[in-house]
N, C-alpha and C positions, 0 to 999 in steps of 0.2 A: 696421854696417848700420843704416839708419833703420827706425823702427817704422811701423806702419800704423794710422791712426785713421779708420775708414770705417764708416758706419752706413747701413743700408737698412731702411726700415720701410714697411709698408702698414697703414693703419688709418683710423679715422674721427675727424674733428675733433670735440673735445668741447664747444667753445663758439665763438661767433663770434670770429674773430681780432681782436686789438688792433693798431692801426697807430700808430706813433710817427713824428713828423717831427723830426729833429735841427736844431739851429741852422744847420748848413751846408746844409740842404735834403735830406740823405740820409734814407731811410726804413727803418723796421724793422717787420716783422710778427711777432707772436708768438701762439701758440695751443697748446693741449694736444692730444695725439693718443693715442687709445686703440688698443692692439693686443691682440688676444685669441688664445689658443690653446686647443684642446680636447684632452683626453686622458681615458682611462678610469681609474677608481680602481683600487686594487690588487686588488679582487675582480672587476674587469672587468664590473661590473654597471651602473654609472652613468657618464655623461659628466660631466666637470668642466671648467668654462670658467674660465680664469685671464686677467684683464685687467691689463695694465701701462699706466701713464700716462706720457707723455713730454712734456717741455717743448720746443717747436720755435721756432726763431728764423730769420727770413729777412731778408736785407738787399738793398738796391738794387732791381733789376727784380723780384725775388720779392715785394717789398712792393707792387708794382703789380697783382699778380694778385688776383682776387676768389675768396675761399673762404668757406664758411659752415659752421655747425654741422651735423654729419651727413654732410658730404661725405667720400667715401673717397678718400684721396690716397696717392701714393707719395712718400716723402721720402728723399733721399740727402744725406748730409752727414757731419759729424764731431762727436764729443763734446767739449764745452768745459765747464770748471768755473770759475765766477767766485767770487772771495772779496770780501766786503764787511763793513762794520761797521754793525750796526743802531742804532736810537735809544738802546738801553740799553748801547751800546758793546760788544756781544757780536760776536765774529767769526762770520760765517755763510758758507755755501757754497751756490751755486746751480748745478746741473748742467743743461745743455740740449744739444739737438742743433742745431748751426748748419748750416742747410741750404744745399747748393749747387744742389739741384734739388728742385722740388715739382711733381708732375704730378697733375691731377685724374683719377681713375679712374672715379668714379661720383658724380654730383652729386645732392644731395637737393633737391627742389623745395620751397620754403618754403610755397607756397600749398596744395599738394595732399598733401604728406607722401610723395609717391612719389619714386622714384629714376629718374634718367636719366643717360646718359653724354654729357657736353658738351651740345650743343644738339640732339642726336638722341635723341628719346625711345625707350625700350625697350618692347617689348610686355610686357603684364602678366605673362605666363607666364614671362618671363625675369628679372623684377625681383628677387625674393627667394626663391629655391628653397632649401629646407633641404639641407644636406650629407647624403647618404645614409649610413647606418651601413654600414661595411664590416667584414667579419670580420677579426680579427687573423690574421696568417699562422700564429701558434702554434696557433690554434683550428682550422685547416684540416688535415684528415688528409693525410698525404703522398701517398696515392693520388689525391687530387683536384688536386694541383699540376700546372700545365700543362707542366712541364719535367722 
């Protein structure tokens, strides 16, 4: 049976993407993507946010798209690890997500610092609302459960 190598990420672009043009005219775009998750510490008193950084590469038509630092994007692709030798003749490995699909979910305007989806601006009250704290199910008395 064949294996499965599939990655789906939603996060923010960490810096403006780099675009490379190869000798044959093909293009590559590369950028870093930050994904974050929140959870409560073991005492359930504080929220902890953990951020992971991913190297993203896109080829062909994906390199024609316009992305910028701060944009929230959906990336779908596969994990690839490349092996190379550095200047000191040390073997190095570089792991990246080779994207099949990159969709902009929320674009950050460079001039105003505000966010909007595509070309349609969002009303200010919908731009960046904090996620409300929800009680853990374990903290809810059984009498209060709706089932």
